[in-house]
GUKE-889333 format. One record per residue: residue in three letters; chain; x, z, y of N, C-alpha, C, O in turn. Coordinates in Angstrom, 3 decimals. Each point is the difference from the previous one (the first is absolute). Layout:
% GUKE-889333
{rest: ALA&kette: A&n_X: X&n_Z: Z&n_Y: Y&ca_X: X&ca_Z: Z&ca_Y: Y&c_X: X&c_Z: Z&c_Y: Y&o_X: X&o_Z: Z&o_Y: Y}
...
END
This chain:
% GUKE-889333
{rest: UNK&kette: A&n_X: 98.681&n_Z: 92.695&n_Y: 119.445&ca_X: 0.354&ca_Z: 0.288&ca_Y: -1.375&c_X: 0.702&c_Z: 1.353&c_Y: -0.102&o_X: -0.184&o_Z: 0.718&o_Y: -0.983}
{rest: UNK&kette: A&n_X: 0.983&n_Z: -0.363&n_Y: 1.986&ca_X: 0.711&ca_Z: 1.276&ca_Y: -0.051&c_X: -0.954&c_Z: 1.183&c_Y: -0.026&o_X: 0.261&o_Z: 0.987&o_Y: -0.688}
{rest: UNK&kette: A&n_X: -1.361&n_Z: -1.069&n_Y: 1.422&ca_X: -0.986&ca_Z: 1.085&ca_Y: -0.007&c_X: -0.639&c_Z: 0.135&c_Y: -1.383&o_X: -0.287&o_Z: 1.111&o_Y: -0.445}
{rest: UNK&kette: A&n_X: 0.069&n_Z: -2.215&n_Y: -0.220&ca_X: -0.579&ca_Z: 0.012&ca_Y: -1.346&c_X: 0.957&c_Z: 0.694&c_Y: -0.966&o_X: -0.416&o_Z: 0.830&o_Y: -0.808}
{rest: UNK&kette: A&n_X: 1.678&n_Z: -1.169&n_Y: 0.897&ca_X: 1.000&ca_Z: 0.590&ca_Y: -0.885&c_X: 0.157&c_Z: 1.487&c_Y: 0.304&o_X: 0.147&o_Z: 0.803&o_Y: -0.921}
{rest: UNK&kette: A&n_X: -0.175&n_Z: -0.429&n_Y: 2.188&ca_X: 0.102&ca_Z: 1.416&ca_Y: 0.362&c_X: -1.193&c_Z: 0.784&c_Y: -0.546&o_X: 0.166&o_Z: 1.123&o_Y: -0.477}
{rest: UNK&kette: A&n_X: -1.353&n_Z: -1.696&n_Y: 0.541&ca_X: -1.180&ca_Z: 0.648&ca_Y: -0.567&c_X: 0.172&c_Z: 0.152&c_Y: -1.510&o_X: -0.339&o_Z: 1.039&o_Y: -0.565}
{rest: UNK&kette: A&n_X: 0.865&n_Z: -2.073&n_Y: -0.086&ca_X: 0.267&ca_Z: 0.052&ca_Y: -1.437&c_X: 0.973&c_Z: 1.127&c_Y: -0.308&o_X: -0.200&o_Z: 0.759&o_Y: -0.949}
{rest: UNK&kette: A&n_X: 1.243&n_Z: -0.650&n_Y: 1.744&ca_X: 1.017&ca_Z: 1.027&ca_Y: -0.205&c_X: -0.605&c_Z: 1.402&c_Y: 0.116&o_X: 0.307&o_Z: 0.868&o_Y: -0.816}
{rest: UNK&kette: A&n_X: -1.155&n_Z: -0.636&n_Y: 1.808&ca_X: -0.626&ca_Z: 1.316&ca_Y: 0.180&c_X: -0.927&c_Z: 0.331&c_Y: -1.163&o_X: 0.019&o_Z: 1.119&o_Y: -0.513}
{rest: UNK&kette: A&n_X: -0.839&n_Z: -2.098&n_Y: 0.092&ca_X: -0.919&ca_Z: 0.239&ca_Y: -1.114&c_X: 0.762&c_Z: 0.280&c_Y: -1.286&o_X: -0.345&o_Z: 0.921&o_Y: -0.740}
{rest: UNK&kette: A&n_X: 1.361&n_Z: -1.697&n_Y: 0.474&ca_X: 0.784&ca_Z: 0.174&ca_Y: -1.213&c_X: 0.672&c_Z: 1.362&c_Y: -0.014&o_X: 0.025&o_Z: 0.673&o_Y: -1.030}
{rest: UNK&kette: A&n_X: 0.508&n_Z: -0.274&n_Y: 2.144&ca_X: 0.650&ca_Z: 1.304&ca_Y: 0.088&c_X: -0.988&c_Z: 1.121&c_Y: -0.293&o_X: 0.330&o_Z: 0.947&o_Y: -0.715}
{rest: UNK&kette: A&n_X: -1.535&n_Z: -1.047&n_Y: 1.260&ca_X: -1.016&ca_Z: 1.028&ca_Y: -0.213&c_X: -0.493&c_Z: 0.008&c_Y: -1.447&o_X: -0.199&o_Z: 1.065&o_Y: -0.585}
{rest: UNK&kette: A&n_X: 0.008&n_Z: -2.234&n_Y: 0.019&ca_X: -0.535&ca_Z: -0.110&ca_Y: -1.356&c_X: 0.986&c_Z: 0.511&c_Y: -1.038&o_X: -0.402&o_Z: 0.637&o_Y: -0.974}
{rest: UNK&kette: A&n_X: 1.668&n_Z: -0.904&n_Y: 1.166&ca_X: 0.999&ca_Z: 0.347&ca_Y: -1.007&c_X: 0.746&c_Z: 1.286&c_Y: 0.342&o_X: 1.201&o_Z: 0.107&o_Y: -0.249}
{rest: UNK&kette: A&n_X: -1.897&n_Z: 0.855&n_Y: 0.811&ca_X: 0.646&ca_Z: 1.231&ca_Y: 0.428&c_X: 0.661&c_Z: 0.749&c_Y: -1.157&o_X: 0.911&o_Z: 0.795&o_Y: 0.234}
{rest: UNK&kette: A&n_X: -1.342&n_Z: -1.026&n_Y: -1.467&ca_X: 0.587&ca_Z: 0.682&ca_Y: -1.156&c_X: 1.239&c_Z: -0.705&c_Y: -0.524&o_X: 0.757&o_Z: 0.585&o_Y: -0.774}
{rest: UNK&kette: A&n_X: -0.536&n_Z: -1.813&n_Y: 1.175&ca_X: 1.117&ca_Z: -0.764&ca_Y: -0.538&c_X: 1.010&c_Z: -0.290&c_Y: 1.103&o_X: -0.378&o_Z: -0.219&o_Y: 1.151}
{rest: UNK&kette: A&n_X: 1.651&n_Z: 0.217&n_Y: -1.498&ca_X: 1.025&ca_Z: -0.347&ca_Y: 0.975&c_X: 0.116&c_Z: -1.520&c_Y: 0.023&o_X: 0.211&o_Z: -0.637&o_Y: -1.032}
{rest: UNK&kette: A&n_X: -0.350&n_Z: 0.074&n_Y: 2.211&ca_X: 0.076&ca_Z: -1.449&ca_Y: 0.135&c_X: 0.922&c_Z: -0.356&c_Y: 1.147&o_X: 0.299&o_Z: 0.834&o_Y: 0.856}
{rest: UNK&kette: A&n_X: 0.142&n_Z: -2.060&n_Y: -0.845&ca_X: 0.819&ca_Z: -0.515&ca_Y: 1.088&c_X: -0.815&c_Z: -1.060&c_Y: 0.732&o_X: -0.306&o_Z: -1.053&o_Y: -0.561}
{rest: UNK&kette: A&n_X: -0.042&n_Z: 1.331&n_Y: 1.801&ca_X: -0.782&ca_Z: -0.957&ca_Y: 0.770&c_X: 0.909&c_Z: -1.085&c_Y: 0.556&o_X: 1.110&o_Z: 0.276&o_Y: 0.456}
{rest: UNK&kette: A&n_X: -1.588&n_Z: -1.499&n_Y: -0.498&ca_X: 0.778&ca_Z: -1.136&ca_Y: 0.464&c_X: -0.322&c_Z: -0.308&c_Y: 1.450&o_X: -1.084&o_Z: 0.307&o_Y: 0.494}
{rest: UNK&kette: A&n_X: 2.030&n_Z: -0.909&n_Y: 0.162&ca_X: -0.267&ca_Z: -0.539&ca_Y: 1.331&c_X: -0.948&c_Z: -1.188&c_Y: -0.167&o_X: -0.084&o_Z: -0.595&o_Y: -1.074}
{rest: UNK&kette: A&n_X: -0.630&n_Z: 0.258&n_Y: 2.154&ca_X: -1.018&ca_Z: -1.045&ca_Y: -0.043&c_X: 0.515&c_Z: -1.315&c_Y: -0.581&o_X: -0.583&o_Z: -0.541&o_Y: -0.940}
{rest: UNK&kette: A&n_X: 1.674&n_Z: 0.031&n_Y: 1.503&ca_X: 0.503&ca_Z: -1.289&ca_Y: -0.462&c_X: 0.614&c_Z: 0.106&c_Y: -1.395&o_X: 0.000&o_Z: -0.978&o_Y: -0.747}
{rest: UNK&kette: A&n_X: 0.518&n_Z: 2.140&n_Y: 0.390&ca_X: 0.538&ca_Z: 0.207&ca_Y: -1.343&c_X: -1.127&c_Z: -0.054&c_Y: -1.037&o_X: 0.165&o_Z: -0.575&o_Y: -1.076}
{rest: UNK&kette: A&n_X: -1.304&n_Z: 1.175&n_Y: 1.408&ca_X: -1.159&ca_Z: -0.036&ca_Y: -0.893&c_X: -0.466&c_Z: -1.434&c_Y: -0.225&o_X: -0.222&o_Z: -0.412&o_Y: -1.138}
{rest: UNK&kette: A&n_X: 0.074&n_Z: -0.345&n_Y: 2.220&ca_X: -0.451&ca_Z: -1.387&ca_Y: -0.123&c_X: 1.023&c_Z: -0.842&c_Y: -0.758&o_X: -0.367&o_Z: -0.857&o_Y: -0.804}
{rest: UNK&kette: A&n_X: 1.649&n_Z: 1.104&n_Y: 1.063&ca_X: 1.060&ca_Z: -0.735&ca_Y: -0.693&c_X: -0.029&c_Z: 0.321&c_Y: -1.495&o_X: 0.181&o_Z: -0.891&o_Y: -0.830}
{rest: UNK&kette: A&n_X: -0.407&n_Z: 2.148&n_Y: 0.489&ca_X: -0.082&ca_Z: 0.388&ca_Y: -1.404&c_X: -1.172&c_Z: -0.689&c_Y: -0.691&o_X: 0.144&o_Z: -0.515&o_Y: -1.109}
{rest: UNK&kette: A&n_X: -1.303&n_Z: 0.507&n_Y: 1.765&ca_X: -1.159&ca_Z: -0.704&ca_Y: -0.569&c_X: 0.329&c_Z: -1.470&c_Y: -0.234&o_X: -0.367&o_Z: -0.581&o_Y: -1.021}
{rest: UNK&kette: A&n_X: 1.067&n_Z: -0.007&n_Y: 1.991&ca_X: 0.364&ca_Z: -1.411&ca_Y: -0.116&c_X: 0.997&c_Z: -0.228&c_Y: -1.138&o_X: -0.156&o_Z: -0.940&o_Y: -0.779}
{rest: UNK&kette: A&n_X: 1.168&n_Z: 1.786&n_Y: 0.680&ca_X: 1.004&ca_Z: -0.137&ca_Y: -1.054&c_X: -0.604&c_Z: 0.148&c_Y: -1.393&o_X: 0.470&o_Z: -0.617&o_Y: -0.955}
{rest: UNK&kette: A&n_X: -1.498&n_Z: 1.425&n_Y: 0.845&ca_X: -0.671&ca_Z: 0.196&ca_Y: -1.285&c_X: -1.028&c_Z: -1.084&c_Y: -0.300&o_X: -0.623&o_Z: 0.002&o_Y: -1.062}
{rest: UNK&kette: A&n_X: 0.449&n_Z: -0.929&n_Y: 2.003&ca_X: -0.972&ca_Z: -1.065&ca_Y: -0.177&c_X: -1.429&c_Z: 0.468&c_Y: 0.177&o_X: -0.931&o_Z: -0.625&o_Y: -0.509}
{rest: UNK&kette: A&n_X: 0.752&n_Z: 1.730&n_Y: 1.232&ca_X: -1.333&ca_Z: 0.585&ca_Y: 0.154&c_X: -0.632&c_Z: -0.252&c_Y: 1.361&o_X: -1.225&o_Z: -0.037&o_Y: 0.112}
{rest: UNK&kette: A&n_X: 2.031&n_Z: -0.135&n_Y: 0.913&ca_X: -0.551&ca_Z: -0.070&ca_Y: 1.363&c_X: -1.016&c_Z: -1.126&c_Y: 0.156&o_X: -1.123&o_Z: 0.241&o_Y: 0.443}
{rest: UNK&kette: A&n_X: 1.496&n_Z: -1.452&n_Y: -0.796&ca_X: -0.915&ca_Z: -1.137&ca_Y: 0.169&c_X: -1.250&c_Z: 0.174&c_Y: -0.857&o_X: -1.106&o_Z: -0.324&o_Y: 0.432}
{rest: UNK&kette: A&n_X: 1.288&n_Z: 0.837&n_Y: -1.647&ca_X: -1.157&ca_Z: 0.206&ca_Y: -0.883&c_X: -0.938&c_Z: 1.066&c_Y: 0.553&o_X: -1.220&o_Z: -0.134&o_Y: -0.100}
{rest: UNK&kette: A&n_X: 1.780&n_Z: 1.185&n_Y: 0.680&ca_X: -0.838&ca_Z: 1.034&ca_Y: 0.623&c_X: -0.725&c_Z: -0.578&c_Y: 1.203&o_X: -1.197&o_Z: 0.230&o_Y: 0.176}
{rest: UNK&kette: A&n_X: 1.913&n_Z: -0.980&n_Y: 0.651&ca_X: -0.615&ca_Z: -0.596&ca_Y: 1.198&c_X: -1.101&c_Z: -0.987&c_Y: -0.355&o_X: -0.938&o_Z: -0.174&o_Y: 0.777}
{rest: UNK&kette: A&n_X: 1.032&n_Z: -0.476&n_Y: -1.933&ca_X: -1.051&ca_Z: -0.930&ca_Y: -0.452&c_X: -1.130&c_Z: 0.708&c_Y: -0.734&o_X: -0.969&o_Z: -0.644&o_Y: -0.402}
{rest: UNK&kette: A&n_X: 1.075&n_Z: 1.960&n_Y: 0.221&ca_X: -1.041&ca_Z: 0.750&ca_Y: -0.693&c_X: 0.019&c_Z: -0.180&c_Y: -1.503&o_X: -1.041&o_Z: 0.108&o_Y: -0.649}
{rest: UNK&kette: A&n_X: 2.208&n_Z: -0.380&n_Y: 0.086&ca_X: 0.130&ca_Z: -0.266&ca_Y: -1.434&c_X: 0.390&c_Z: 1.220&c_Y: -0.826&o_X: 0.022&o_Z: -0.074&o_Y: -1.228}
{rest: UNK&kette: A&n_X: 0.284&n_Z: 1.186&n_Y: 1.873&ca_X: 0.444&ca_Z: 1.188&ca_Y: -0.739&c_X: -0.973&c_Z: 1.141&c_Y: 0.244&o_X: -0.399&o_Z: 0.276&o_Y: 1.132}
{rest: UNK&kette: A&n_X: 0.031&n_Z: 0.373&n_Y: -2.220&ca_X: -0.897&ca_Z: 1.154&ca_Y: 0.064&c_X: 0.780&c_Z: 1.259&c_Y: -0.354&o_X: 1.035&o_Z: -0.061&o_Y: -0.664}
{rest: UNK&kette: A&n_X: -1.537&n_Z: 1.181&n_Y: 1.106&ca_X: 0.584&ca_Z: 1.298&ca_Y: -0.343&c_X: -0.004&c_Z: 0.155&c_Y: -1.518&o_X: -1.015&o_Z: -0.244&o_Y: -0.653}
{rest: UNK&kette: A&n_X: 2.141&n_Z: 0.646&n_Y: 0.104&ca_X: 0.093&ca_Z: 0.135&ca_Y: -1.451&c_X: -0.778&c_Z: 1.204&c_Y: -0.526&o_X: -0.156&o_Z: 0.162&o_Y: -1.210}
{rest: UNK&kette: A&n_X: -0.329&n_Z: 0.676&n_Y: 2.118&ca_X: -0.766&ca_Z: 1.169&ca_Y: -0.417&c_X: -1.510&c_Z: -0.213&c_Y: 0.131&o_X: -0.747&o_Z: 0.231&o_Y: -0.951}
{rest: UNK&kette: A&n_X: 0.296&n_Z: -0.674&n_Y: 2.142&ca_X: -1.445&ca_Z: -0.106&ca_Y: 0.226&c_X: -0.531&c_Z: -1.431&c_Y: 0.031&o_X: -1.210&o_Z: -0.208&o_Y: -0.089}
{rest: UNK&kette: A&n_X: 2.095&n_Z: -0.778&n_Y: 0.215&ca_X: -0.430&ca_Z: -1.388&ca_Y: 0.016&c_X: -0.340&c_Z: -0.562&c_Y: 1.370&o_X: -0.371&o_Z: -1.169&o_Y: 0.111}
{rest: UNK&kette: A&n_X: 0.490&n_Z: 1.983&n_Y: 0.941&ca_X: -0.290&ca_Z: -0.451&ca_Y: 1.365&c_X: 1.021&c_Z: -1.059&c_Y: 0.416&o_X: 1.201&o_Z: 0.166&o_Y: -0.213}
{rest: UNK&kette: A&n_X: -1.696&n_Z: -1.266&n_Y: 0.816&ca_X: 0.890&ca_Z: -1.043&ca_Y: 0.500&c_X: 0.849&c_Z: 0.586&c_Y: 1.130&o_X: -0.512&o_Z: 0.673&o_Y: 0.894}
{rest: UNK&kette: A&n_X: 1.810&n_Z: -0.939&n_Y: -0.951&ca_X: 0.926&ca_Z: 0.582&ca_Y: 0.960&c_X: 0.292&c_Z: -0.927&c_Y: 1.171&o_X: -0.034&o_Z: -1.225&o_Y: -0.119}
{rest: UNK&kette: A&n_X: 0.321&n_Z: 1.852&n_Y: 1.248&ca_X: 0.545&ca_Z: -0.654&ca_Y: 1.182&c_X: 1.267&c_Z: 0.778&c_Y: 0.339&o_X: 0.176&o_Z: 1.127&o_Y: -0.463}
{rest: UNK&kette: A&n_X: 0.696&n_Z: -1.710&n_Y: 1.257&ca_X: 1.262&ca_Z: 0.668&ca_Y: 0.335&c_X: -0.257&c_Z: 1.402&c_Y: 0.553&o_X: 0.746&o_Z: 0.930&o_Y: -0.304}
{rest: UNK&kette: A&n_X: -1.784&n_Z: -0.775&n_Y: 1.107&ca_X: -0.247&ca_Z: 1.293&ca_Y: 0.651&c_X: -0.537&c_Z: 1.082&c_Y: -0.928&o_X: -0.026&o_Z: 1.166&o_Y: 0.396}
{rest: UNK&kette: A&n_X: -0.407&n_Z: -1.498&n_Y: -1.619&ca_X: -0.477&ca_Z: 1.061&ca_Y: -0.882&c_X: 0.801&c_Z: 0.130&c_Y: -1.289&o_X: -0.487&o_Z: 0.557&o_Y: -0.984}
{rest: UNK&kette: A&n_X: 1.724&n_Z: -1.075&n_Y: 0.990&ca_X: 0.897&ca_Z: 0.213&ca_Y: -1.132&c_X: 0.496&c_Z: 1.433&c_Y: 0.061&o_X: 0.550&o_Z: 0.430&o_Y: 1.013}
{rest: UNK&kette: A&n_X: -0.741&n_Z: 0.300&n_Y: -2.086&ca_X: 0.439&ca_Z: 1.390&ca_Y: -0.043&c_X: 1.289&c_Z: 0.195&c_Y: -0.761&o_X: 0.672&o_Z: 1.018&o_Y: 0.170}
{rest: UNK&kette: A&n_X: -0.315&n_Z: -1.976&n_Y: -1.006&ca_X: 1.239&ca_Z: 0.119&ca_Y: -0.750&c_X: 0.181&c_Z: -1.126&c_Y: -0.991&o_X: -0.928&o_Z: -0.746&o_Y: -0.312}
{rest: UNK&kette: A&n_X: 2.150&n_Z: 0.649&n_Y: -0.170&ca_X: 0.356&ca_Z: -1.001&ca_Y: -0.998&c_X: 0.704&c_Z: 0.753&c_Y: -1.119&o_X: 0.937&o_Z: 0.759&o_Y: 0.247}
{rest: UNK&kette: A&n_X: -1.388&n_Z: -0.971&n_Y: -1.466&ca_X: 0.625&ca_Z: 0.654&ca_Y: -1.144&c_X: 0.410&c_Z: -1.053&c_Y: -1.027&o_X: -0.621&o_Z: -1.057&o_Y: -0.112}
{rest: UNK&kette: A&n_X: 1.663&n_Z: 1.366&n_Y: -0.621&ca_X: 0.445&ca_Z: -0.889&ca_Y: -1.066&c_X: -0.482&c_Z: 0.589&c_Y: -1.323&o_X: 0.305&o_Z: 1.145&o_Y: -0.334}
{rest: UNK&kette: A&n_X: -1.056&n_Z: -1.943&n_Y: -0.408&ca_X: -0.537&ca_Z: 0.429&ca_Y: -1.290&c_X: 0.441&c_Z: -1.021&c_Y: -1.049&o_X: -0.412&o_Z: -1.159&o_Y: 0.025}
{rest: UNK&kette: A&n_X: 1.252&n_Z: 1.615&n_Y: -0.938&ca_X: 0.497&ca_Z: -0.875&ca_Y: -1.066&c_X: 0.522&c_Z: -1.326&c_Y: 0.555&o_X: -0.287&o_Z: -1.069&o_Y: -0.539}
{rest: UNK&kette: A&n_X: 1.058&n_Z: 1.160&n_Y: 1.626&ca_X: 0.625&ca_Z: -1.180&ca_Y: 0.580&c_X: -0.894&c_Z: -0.840&c_Y: 0.891&o_X: 0.440&o_Z: -1.034&o_Y: 0.503}
{rest: UNK&kette: A&n_X: -1.668&n_Z: 1.443&n_Y: -0.293&ca_X: -0.939&ca_Z: -0.740&ca_Y: 0.856&c_X: -0.363&c_Z: 0.866&c_Y: 1.203&o_X: -0.221&o_Z: 1.204&o_Y: -0.135}
{rest: UNK&kette: A&n_X: 0.163&n_Z: -1.828&n_Y: 1.311&ca_X: -0.359&ca_Z: 0.750&ca_Y: 1.199&c_X: -1.511&c_Z: 0.116&c_Y: 0.128&o_X: -0.724&o_Z: -0.992&o_Y: -0.098}
{rest: UNK&kette: A&n_X: 0.263&n_Z: 2.208&n_Y: 0.317&ca_X: -1.412&ca_Z: 0.291&ca_Y: 0.230&c_X: -0.123&c_Z: 0.543&c_Y: 1.418&o_X: 0.860&o_Z: 0.750&o_Y: 0.462}
{rest: UNK&kette: A&n_X: -1.922&n_Z: -1.128&n_Y: 0.218&ca_X: -0.228&ca_Z: 0.433&ca_Y: 1.374&c_X: -1.246&c_Z: 0.876&c_Y: 0.007&o_X: -1.007&o_Z: -0.317&o_Y: -0.633}
{rest: UNK&kette: A&n_X: 1.099&n_Z: 1.423&n_Y: 1.361&ca_X: -1.142&ca_Z: 0.895&ca_Y: 0.122&c_X: -0.430&c_Z: 0.093&c_Y: 1.447&o_X: 0.814&o_Z: -0.163&o_Y: 0.909}
{rest: UNK&kette: A&n_X: -2.097&n_Z: 0.426&n_Y: -0.693&ca_X: -0.521&ca_Z: 0.119&ca_Y: 1.363&c_X: 0.324&c_Z: 1.376&c_Y: 0.564&o_X: 0.588&o_Z: 0.839&o_Y: -0.683}
{rest: UNK&kette: A&n_X: -0.972&n_Z: -0.620&n_Y: 1.920&ca_X: 0.354&ca_Z: 1.235&ca_Y: 0.694&c_X: -1.051&c_Z: 1.102&c_Y: -0.117&o_X: 0.079&o_Z: 1.002&o_Y: 0.711}
{rest: UNK&kette: A&n_X: -1.060&n_Z: -1.171&n_Y: -1.596&ca_X: -0.982&ca_Z: 1.073&ca_Y: -0.166&c_X: 0.664&c_Z: 1.182&c_Y: -0.701&o_X: 0.934&o_Z: -0.179&o_Y: -0.781}
{rest: UNK&kette: A&n_X: -1.411&n_Z: 1.364&n_Y: 1.058&ca_X: 0.584&ca_Z: 1.209&ca_Y: -0.586&c_X: -0.088&c_Z: -0.031&c_Y: -1.523&o_X: 0.932&o_Z: 0.426&o_Y: -0.682}
{rest: UNK&kette: A&n_X: -2.025&n_Z: -0.915&n_Y: 0.153&ca_X: -0.190&ca_Z: -0.037&ca_Y: -1.440&c_X: 1.015&c_Z: -0.925&c_Y: -0.674&o_X: 0.586&o_Z: 0.358&o_Y: -1.022}
{rest: UNK&kette: A&n_X: -0.384&n_Z: -1.523&n_Y: 1.581&ca_X: 0.893&ca_Z: -0.978&ca_Y: -0.619&c_X: 1.464&c_Z: 0.346&c_Y: 0.207&o_X: 0.799&o_Z: -0.137&o_Y: -0.927}
{rest: UNK&kette: A&n_X: -0.437&n_Z: 0.571&n_Y: 2.089&ca_X: 1.397&ca_Z: 0.334&ca_Y: 0.270&c_X: 0.439&c_Z: 1.188&c_Y: -0.837&o_X: 1.185&o_Z: 0.144&o_Y: -0.299}
{rest: UNK&kette: A&n_X: -2.122&n_Z: 0.703&n_Y: -0.079&ca_X: 0.325&ca_Z: 1.163&ca_Y: -0.798&c_X: 0.157&c_Z: -0.279&c_Y: -1.479&o_X: 0.683&o_Z: 0.742&o_Y: -0.706}
{rest: UNK&kette: A&n_X: -1.313&n_Z: -1.816&n_Y: 0.229&ca_X: 0.072&ca_Z: -0.303&ca_Y: -1.432&c_X: -0.204&c_Z: -1.496&c_Y: -0.268&o_X: -1.094&o_Z: -0.417&o_Y: -0.381}
{rest: UNK&kette: A&n_X: 2.145&n_Z: -0.393&n_Y: 0.577&ca_X: -0.131&ca_Z: -1.433&ca_Y: -0.260&c_X: -0.270&c_Z: -0.289&c_Y: -1.474&o_X: 0.522&o_Z: 0.674&o_Y: -0.888}
{rest: UNK&kette: A&n_X: -1.335&n_Z: -1.674&n_Y: 0.653&ca_X: -0.384&ca_Z: -0.415&ca_Y: -1.349&c_X: 0.996&c_Z: -1.048&c_Y: -0.503&o_X: 0.156&o_Z: -1.054&o_Y: 0.616}
{rest: UNK&kette: A&n_X: 0.499&n_Z: 1.332&n_Y: -1.702&ca_X: 1.006&ca_Z: -0.935&ca_Y: -0.499&c_X: -0.614&c_Z: -1.203&c_Y: -0.715&o_X: 0.715&o_Z: -0.945&o_Y: -0.331}
{rest: UNK&kette: A&n_X: -1.994&n_Z: 0.963&n_Y: 0.094&ca_X: -0.666&ca_Z: -1.139&ca_Y: -0.658&c_X: -0.829&c_Z: -0.806&c_Y: 0.977&o_X: -0.905&o_Z: -0.726&o_Y: -0.412}
{rest: UNK&kette: A&n_X: 1.197&n_Z: 0.840&n_Y: 1.706&ca_X: -0.881&ca_Z: -0.516&ca_Y: 1.035&c_X: 0.038&c_Z: -1.467&c_Y: 0.282&o_X: 0.387&o_Z: -0.817&o_Y: -0.835}
{rest: UNK&kette: A&n_X: -0.803&n_Z: 0.506&n_Y: 2.039&ca_X: -0.350&ca_Z: -1.349&ca_Y: 0.416&c_X: 1.067&c_Z: -0.763&c_Y: 0.755&o_X: -0.166&o_Z: -1.200&o_Y: 0.218}
{rest: UNK&kette: A&n_X: 1.259&n_Z: 1.837&n_Y: 0.195&ca_X: 0.979&ca_Z: -0.684&ca_Y: 0.871&c_X: 0.698&c_Z: -1.119&c_Y: -0.710&o_X: 0.848&o_Z: -0.671&o_Y: 0.588}
END
């Protein structure tokens, strides 16, 4: 699992080169997903990227955004990480 999270961290860093972000440690990321009630739903394939609609897995989560009090999850593709859709599928 640590290798998956490290790959996620590298992709996210490369994709969001224009934005300042704070990368989380592996267990902190998983704990955050769990605290938000997202981890189990992502692992069951119940959450899609709010931008493109692709079903998410822990290894392809690119970010979490709060939109009008609701958490939206975006995938790690360059297109989605650069412009999350606030009307999306998460």
